[in-house]
MIKE-114351 format. One record per residue: residue in one letter; x, y, z of N, C-alpha, C in turn. Coordinates in steps of 0.2 Angstrom, whole numbers, plus 5000, padded with zeros to 4 digits. Example, Ala and Ser with C-alpha at 12.3 -4.5 7.8 and 13.67 -1.06 7.14 Angstrom:
BEGIN
a506649725039506249785039506649845039s506449895035506849955036506450005039
This chain:
BEGIN
m479752135014480252105010480752065014a480952005012481351965016482051995015e482351995021483052015021483551975017t484052005014484551965010485151955015s485351895016485951885020486551905016t486951935020487651955017488151915020t488051865024488551825027488851785021e489551785021489951745016489951675018p489851635013489951555014490651545018v490651495022491251485026491651435021t492251455020492651405016493251385021r493351315020493851285024494351255020p494951245022495551215018495351145016v495551125010495351055008495651005013g495250955014495550905019495550915026e495150975028495050995035494750935039a494350895036494050845040494450775040f495050775037495350715037495750695043w495650635046496050615052496550565050n497150585051497750545049497850485054p497950425051498150365056498750385060q498750355066499350355070499750425070a499250475071499550545071499350585076h499750635079499650685083499350745078m498650745079498350785073498550865073p498650895078498850965077499550975074t499950925075500650925072500550905064a500150845063500050825056499750875052r499250915055498950965051499351025049a499751045054500251095053500851085048k500951015048501550995044501350955038r500750955036500450905031500850905025l501050845022501450835016500950795011v500750825006500250795001500650764995i500650704994500950664989500450664983t500650684977500250694972500450644966g501050624966501250584960501850534962g501950484958502550444959502750404953e503350394952503650354946504250324948g504250254948504850214950504950224958a505550244960505650254967505550334969w505250374965505250444966504550464967l504350514971503750544972503750614970t503150644969503050714968502550744974s502750794977502250824982501850884979s501350904982500850954980501251024979t501851034981502251094980502751084974g502651024971503151014965503750984967q503950974974504550944976504650864974r505250844971505350774970505650744976l505450684978505650654984505850584982l506450564984506550484984506250454989d505850404988505450364993505850314996a506150335001506650285005506250235009t505650245010505250205014504750155011a504750155004504250125000503550135002s503450195003502750215007502750185013l502250145015502250115021502450035021w503150035019503449965018503149925012h502849955007502449915002502549924995a502849984993502950004986503549964983n503549894983504049854981504249864973v503749864969503949874962503949944959g503949994964503950064962503250094961h503250154960502650194958502550194951g501850204949501650224942501750174937r501650114939501650054934500950054930e501050074924500450074919500150004918r500649954918500349884917499849864923i500049884929499549864934498949904934a498949964932498350004931497949984926r498249964920497849934915497449864916a497849824920497549764923496949774927a496949824931496449844935495849874931y495949914926495449944922495149884918d495449844915495149784911494749744916q494949724922494549684926493949724928m493949794930493349824932492849834926r493049834920492649834914492249774914k492549714916492249654915491849634922l492149644927491849634934492249664939e492049714942492449744947492549704953t492049664956492149614960491449584962y491449534965490749504968491049464975h490549464980490749434986490949364985t491349334990491449264990491249224996f490749254999490449215005490049155002s489949105006489649045005489949014998r489548994993489748964987490049004982f490049074983490249114977490949124977a491149134971491949144970491949194963n492549214962492749244956493349214953e493449224947494049194944494749214946p494849284947495449304949495649284956a495149274961495249254967495549184967l495149144963495349074963496049064960r496249104955496949094952497449114957l497349174960497849204964497949154970a497449124973497549074979497949024977d497848994971498348934969499048964968r499149024965499749044964500149064971l499749084975500149104982500349034985v499948984985500148924988500848894984a500848904978501448884974502048924976l501948984978502549034980502749024987g502249004991502349014998502748955002p502848965008503248915012502848855015i502148855014501748805017501548755011p501748695011501548645005500748635006e500448635001499648615001499248655006a499448715006499048765010498448785007k497948805011497348845009497448915010v497048955007497149025007496549065009i496549105014496049155015496249225013l495849255009496049325006495749375011t496049435012495849485016495949555013s495749605016495849675014496549705016g496949675020497549695022497849665028g498449685030498849655035498449645042s498149695044497849695051497249645050d496849645045496349595044496649525044s497249515041497549445041497749425048v498049475052498149455059497549435063d497049465062496449445065496249375063v496249365057496149295055496549245058v497149245058497549195061497449185068c497349245072497249235079496649205081k496049215077495449185078495449115076l495849095070495849035068496248985072a496749015075497148975080496748955086r496348995089495948985094495348935092r495048945086494548895084494848825083h495448825081495848755080495848715086w496048745092496148715098495448695101q494948735100494248725102494048655099l494148655092493948595089494348535090e494948545093495348485095495148465102g494648495105494448485112494948505117r495348555116495848575120495748655122g495248665125494948735125495348775129t495848755133496248805137496748835133k496848815127497448845123497148905119k497148955123496849025120497349075119i497949075123498449135123498849135117i498849195114499249215108499949245111l500449215109501149245111501449295106s501749345107502049395102502649425106r503049445101503749465104503749545106h504149555111504249625113504449665107g504249725105504449765100504049745093a503649695093503349675087502749715086y502549725079501949765077501549715073h500949705074500449665070499849695068g499849765067499249795065498949825071l498349855069497949895075497249875075h497049815072496349785074496349765081a495849735083495749725090496249675092f496349615088496949565090497549595089g497749635084498349665082498549715088t498049755090498249795096498349755102s498049705103498149665109498849625109i499049605104499649575103500349615102t500249675101500749715099501249715105g501949715103502449725108502649795109l502249845106502349915107501849935112e502049945118501549965123501150025122y501350075119500950135118500350125113n500450065109499850045105499350015109r499449985115498949955119498649995124d499050055125498850095131498150135129g497850155134497250205133496550175132y496550105133495850075131495550045138g495850065143495550045150495749975152t496149935148496349875150497049855147e497449815150498149795147498049775140s497549735138497449705132496749705130l496549725124495849725122495649645122v496049605119495849535120496349505126p496049485131496449465137496949415136e496849365132497249305132497849315127t498249365129498849375125499449385130a500049375128500649385132501249395127r501749435130502349455126502949405128i503349395123503949355124504549385122a505149365124505749395123505849405115t506149455113506249475106506749425103n507249415106507749375103508149325107d507849305113508149265118507749195118i507949145115507549085114507449055121d508049055125508049025132507449055136d507449125136506949165139506249145137v506149135131505549115128505249045131r505749005131505548935134505348945141a505748985145505548995152504849025153q504749075148504049105148503449055147v503549015142503048965140502948915146e503448895149503348855154503048885160r503148945161502748985167502048985165i501849005159501149015157500848945156g501248895154500948835153500748815146a501048775143500948765136500248745134e499948715139499248695139498748755138n499048815139498648875139498748915132v499248895129499548935123499248905116a498948945113498648925106499148935101a499548995101499949005095500549065097v501049065093501549115094501649145087i501649215087501649245081502349285081a502649285075503349325075503449345067e503649405067503949435061504649405059p504749375054505449355053505949405054v505849465052506249525053505749575056i505849605062505349655065505449715061g504849745059504849805055504749865059t504149885060503949945064504349955070g504449895074504749895080505549915080g505749935074506449955074506949925069v506649885064507049845060507549805063i507249745066507649705071507649635068g508249615065508349545063508349495068p508249425066508249375071508949355073a509049345080509749325082509849255080d510449235079510649165077510249115081g509849075078509549015081508849035084y508649095084508049115087507449085083l507349105077506849075073506749005073d507348975072507348895072507148875079g507448905084507248885091506448895092l506248945090505548965091505048905087a505248885081504948835078504948775081a505548755084505648695088505248695094l505248745097504848755104504148745102a503848775097503148765095502948695094r503448655090503348585089503348545095e503848565100503848525106503248535110y503048595111502448605115501748605112d501748585106501148585102500748655102i501148705100500948775099500948795091l500448825089500448845082500948895081l501348895075501848945074501548985068i501449055069501249105064501849145062a501949155056502449195053502049255050d502149315053501849375051502349405045e502149395039502549415033502249475030v501849515033501549575030502049625027i502649625030503149665028503649625024t503849565026504449525023504149485017g503549475017503349435011503449475004f503449434999503549454992504149494991g504749464994505349484991505849524996r505549555001505949605005506549575008t506549505009507149475012507649445007g507449455001507849424995507649354993e507049324997506749264995505949284995m505549244992504849264991504549284998f504749235003504549245010505149245015g505049275020505549275025505649205028s505049165029505149105031505549055027q505549065021506049025016506749045017r506849115018507549135020507849105026y507449105031507649085038507449015040g507148975035507148905036506648885041i506048915042505548895046504948875043n504548825046503948795043503348815047p503048875046502548895050501848865048d501348865053500748835052500248885048m500448955049500049005046500549055044v500349095038500749155036500249205035t500449265038500049325036500449365030m500049395026500349435020499849495018a500249545015499849605013500349645009k500349705010500849755007501149735000g501649695000502049674994501649634989i501049604992500649564987500349604981t500249664982500049714977500549774976s501049774980501449834980501049904982g500549894985500049944987499649974982y499649944976499149964970498449954972a498249904977497649894979497649864986p497149874990497149844997496949774997l497449734999497349664998497849625003g497649575006498049535011497849465010g498149425014497949355014498249315020v498049245020498349205025498449135022l499049105022499149035021499048995027v498648945026498448895032498748825030a499148795034499348735033498848675034p498948615031498448565031498248545038r498748555043498548535050497948575053v497948635050497348675053496748675048a496948675042496348685037495948625035d496248565035495948505032495348495035r495248495041494548475044493948525042f494148585040493648625037493448605030f493848565026493648545019493448475019a493448435024493348365024492648345024g492548295020491848265020491448295014p490848265013490448285007490048345008a489748375003489348435003488748415008g488548465012488048455017488248405023g488948395023489148355029489248395035d489648365040489648395046490348425048a490748445042491348485043491148545046p491648575051491448635054491548695050m491348745052491448815048491848855052f492248905049492548955052492149015050r491849045055491349095054491749165054h492149175049492449245048492449265041g492349325040492349345033492349425032l492549445026492549515025492249535018t491949585018491549605012492049595006y492649615006493049625001493549565000s493449505004493849445003493849424996g494449414993494449394986494249444981h494349514983494049564978494349554971a493949544966494249524960494749574957t494649644957495049684955495749684959a495749684965496349684969496749614968c496349564966496749504965497049504958v496749534953497049544947497649594947v497649644951498149684953498749644956a498649604961499149564963499449514958e499049494954499349444948499849484944a499649544942500049594938500749604942n500649624948501249634953501749574953l501449514954501849454954502149444948d501849454942502149454936502749494935i502749554937503249604937503849584941l503649564948504249534952504649474949e504249434945504549374942504949394936e504649434932504949444925505549494925e505549534930506049584931506549564936g506449504939506949474944507049514950l506549544952506549594958506649564964v506449504965506649474972507449464972e507749444967508449434967508749504967r508449554964508749614965508749644972a508249624976508149644983508749614987a508849554985509449514989510049554987h510149574981510849614980510849674983l510249714983510249784986510349784993e510149724996510249725004510949735005t511349705002512149705003512349785001v512049814996512249874994512049925000l511449915003511149955008511549955014e511749885016512149875022512749915022k513149905016513749945015513650015015a513150045012513050115012512950145019v512550115024512450135030512950125035e513450085033513950065038514350115041p514550175038514850225041514450265046l513850255046513350285051513450255058r513750195058513850165065514250205069t514750245067515250285071515050355072h514450375069514250445070514050455077d514250515079514150535086513350535088l512950545084512250545085511850485085v512150435082511850365081512050315087a511450285089511550235094511650165091e511350145086511450085083511250085076v511550045071511350035064511149965064r510549945061510349875060510149865053a510549825050510549805042510749745041g510649715035510949645033510449585034d509849595036509349545037508849545032a508749595028508249605023508449675019f508149685014508249745011507949805014m508149815020507949875024508449885030a508449945033508849955038508550005043g508750005049508550045054509150085057i509150155057509650195060509350225067q509550195072509250215079509750275081l509450325083509750385085509750385093r510250425095510350435102509650465105a509550445111508850465114508750545115d509350575115509250655116509250685109v509250645103509150675097508450665095t508150725092507450725090507450695083g507250625082507250595076506750625071d506150645073505750675068506050735065a506450775069506750835066507250815060v507650755062508150735057507750705051a507250675052506850645046506550705042e506350755045506050815041506650845037t507250855040507750885037507950835030c507950775031508050735025507550745020t506850745022506350755017506450825014d506550875018506650935015507250935009a507750895010508250885006508150845000g507550815000507350774994507350694995v507450675001507450605003506950585008l506350555006505850545011505950495016i506050515022506250465028505750475033r505550425037505150435043505450395049t505250415055505450385061504950325063i505250275066504850225069505050215076h504850155079504950145086505650155088n505750185094506350185098506850235094n506550295091506950345088507350325082t507050275078507450245073507150275066l507650295062507550305055507450245051q506850245047506750185043506950195036i507350145034507550135027507250075024c506850075019506550025016506350035009p506850045004506650074997506250024993p505950044988505750004982506249964979f506049904977506549854974506849884967v506549934964506849964958507350024960t507450034966507950094968508650074965t509050124963509650104960510150114966e510750084964511350094969511550164971d511550204966511650274967511150304972e510550284971509950314975510050294982i510250224983510350204990510950244993a511450254989512050304992511750364994l511250394990511050464991510650464998i510250404999509950405005510350405011a510950365011511450365017511750435017e511950465012512250535012511850585014t511150585013510650635015510550625023i510550565025510450555033511150585036t511650565033512350595036512350665036r512150705031512150775031511650805036a511050765037510550795041510850785049l511250735050511450725057512050775058d512450785052513050835053512850905055t512250925052511950985053511450995059y511350935062510850935068511150985073p510651025076510951075081511251045087a511851075089512251045094511851055101
């Protein structure tokens, strides 16, 4: 007779296999916070706790959580056609509509649009396309992509290579996964000019910059910096790329940060606010200077190809979600509301400038703020205290508390964010 096993099946906690992005996994597993629901600017955790979303998730929940209108738009599109690839001659109606709408909203007249799955994808596109442009121009030495110290441009191979946060480049056996990259001064345009002259403009393909640096600590542009960067790019024949993954779609009080700060980029990356996170989608606006040669001539002619593509480029359901999100932004005046709330937030965090544990407060360049704590203060502990008190906060580069609420946040809720941070600092262990 066969023996009957008495061994009990092994049971493991749900999610034991999940590997969090950008996480120290022993800590992430020990302190895991599971979000189960959301409505407006508020979230619910698996323990039933209500949390004010002071970070708009990962900078993207602009129209707030729980929008039934967006969910229904996705449902209706999925019943009709979930998606179909857009390689070669194929397209779908939502992708075509959205591309035209993005050009009408964006800072580049007569642009062409490449749709992607998110911000890191978009950064890869612009860096590859910048290099392809100069190869087709017959100026093959122009390969270096310049980016600012403190900048964050995602974590694909190009994004990792051009990040201005050194810890994101460390550990791969080389200073940069893509070797032709270099960092420039964050806000000193004279220093940038000197760096370009040392490198040689004949070697530089493009410079990429966030209108307001996000993950690098919420750093606005110094007076004249972005204008100077644009002028320098024109003078030295370098492509100017605006990374608007965070600032795009209203975060600066204009549809794009390039419009607020008066620059005319050759390419613009976008993601996050394009759908407010309701579906993964990104894109790139490409100026005629770069795009036209790829569209010139007859079918079957000798126009060059840009051999880059993603399975979900122009995903039909994601594009419909974006359309519904843009409708909400426009109909509810949320971009204008973000402009107003920027001043409310700046005033609310002003008293923190004099707190003993605060090194610097950065606000007033967009509807977001960075509260940089002293180096001897454990920022993660302060953020956890805030979250335990009902306001979800996280730390970003340089021990900085990130504030970046949804556009539907009320003035009272903004006050609550500042008050909760203050209480957390006041009760921080001496």
